[in-house]
C-alpha positions in Angstrom: -1.3 -39.7 27.2 -1.4 -35.9 28.3 2.0 -35.1 30.8 1.6 -32.5 33.3 4.4 -30.9 34.3 5.1 -28.3 37.0 5.5 -24.9 35.8 6.8 -21.5 36.9 4.8 -18.4 35.4 5.6 -14.9 35.4 2.8 -12.9 34.5 3.9 -9.0 33.5 1.1 -6.6 33.2 1.8 -2.8 31.7 -0.9 -0.4 31.3 0.6 2.7 30.5 3.2 3.3 33.1 2.4 0.8 35.5 3.6 -2.7 35.7 2.5 -5.3 37.8 4.5 -9.2 38.0 2.9 -12.2 39.3 5.2 -15.1 40.1 3.2 -18.1 40.9 3.7 -22.2 40.3 0.8 -24.2 38.6 1.0 -26.9 35.8 1.4 -26.7 32.2 0.6 -29.6 29.6 0.0 -29.8 25.8 -3.5 -31.7 24.7 -2.9 -32.0 20.7 -2.2 -28.4 19.3 -3.4 -26.6 22.7 -1.1 -25.6 25.4 -3.5 -25.3 28.9 -1.5 -23.6 32.0 -3.3 -23.7 35.0 -2.6 -21.7 38.5 -4.2 -20.6 41.6 -4.1 -16.8 42.8 -4.6 -16.2 46.4 -6.9 -12.6 46.8 -5.2 -9.9 48.9 -8.6 -8.5 49.8 -10.8 -9.0 52.8 -11.9 -11.9 51.8 -8.7 -13.9 51.2 -10.0 -16.2 48.9 -8.7 -18.1 46.3 -9.0 -18.4 42.3 -8.4 -20.9 40.1 -7.2 -19.9 36.8 -7.3 -21.9 33.5 -5.0 -21.0 30.7 -5.9 -22.0 27.1 -3.5 -21.2 24.5 -4.5 -22.2 21.0 -3.1 -20.9 17.3 -3.8 -17.4 17.4 -6.1 -17.3 20.4 -5.5 -17.2 24.3 -8.6 -17.6 26.5 -8.5 -16.8 30.2 -11.1 -18.7 32.7 -11.2 -18.0 36.2 -13.1 -19.5 39.1 -13.3 -19.1 42.7 -13.5 -15.6 44.2 -13.2 -14.3 40.9 -15.2 -15.6 38.0 -14.0 -14.1 34.8 -13.5 -15.1 31.2 -11.4 -13.1 28.7 -10.4 -14.0 25.3 -8.1 -12.6 23.2 -7.2 -13.3 19.1 -5.6 -10.1 17.2 -7.9 -8.1 15.1 -11.0 -9.2 16.9 -13.9 -7.8 19.6 -14.6 -10.6 21.8 -16.9 -10.5 24.8 -16.2 -11.6 28.1 -17.1 -10.8 31.9 -15.7 -10.2 35.3 -17.8 -11.0 38.4 -16.3 -10.8 42.3 -18.2 -10.4 45.7 -18.2 -6.3 45.1 -18.8 -5.7 41.2 -19.8 -7.7 38.1 -19.7 -6.4 34.9 -19.4 -7.5 31.0 -16.4 -6.9 29.4 -14.8 -7.1 25.7 -11.6 -6.9 24.4 -9.8 -5.9 21.0 -6.4 -7.6 20.7 -3.8 -5.7 18.3 -1.3 -8.3 18.6 -0.7 -11.7 19.7 2.7 -13.8 19.6 3.8 -17.0 21.0 7.0 -18.8 21.2 6.6 -22.4 22.9 8.8 -25.8 22.9 6.4 -28.3 24.3 4.3 -26.8 27.6 6.8 -24.3 27.9 7.7 -20.8 26.1 6.0 -17.3 26.2 2.9 -15.4 24.9 2.6 -11.7 24.7 -0.8 -9.5 23.5 -1.7 -6.0 23.5 -5.1 -5.6 23.9 -8.1 -2.9 24.9 -10.2 -3.4 27.3 -14.1 -1.9 27.2 -16.1 -2.6 30.4 -20.2 -1.8 29.0 -18.6 -0.9 25.4 -16.4 2.1 26.7 -12.8 2.0 26.6 -10.9 1.5 30.0 -7.2 1.2 29.3 -4.8 -0.3 27.0 -3.1 -3.3 28.3 0.1 -5.6 27.4 0.3 -9.1 28.8 3.3 -11.1 28.9 3.1 -14.8 30.2 6.1 -16.8 30.6 5.9 -20.4 31.4 9.1 -21.9 32.3 9.6 -25.7 33.9 9.6 -26.0 37.6 13.5 -26.6 38.7 
């Protein structure tokens, strides 16, 4: 049986000297060898829509799927260039990621995964990113 656990999620994204931190609440669950994290993002733009995100963490791969105001999918696996996409009310483009490092440490549904990757938009390098996803039990 799958247990859904309330979770506090801290997402830290770094690009160069710029750092963005999001603190969200959601759910964390384990099914077999896969950890699933679910949360909602409220868009700060003029539409103020909501995007539901699902993060799938399995072994050496992280996949992020977003649906709602923004539709996107990105997959990260060390040493691989993997396709993805990003669609919003204002823009749409195909992208790919080249992951240089992916490390995770979990106890059940809680723990941390970090990765470094290059983001390509239409095969042009857009930037290098470092992401940290910390999942803690909700108090």
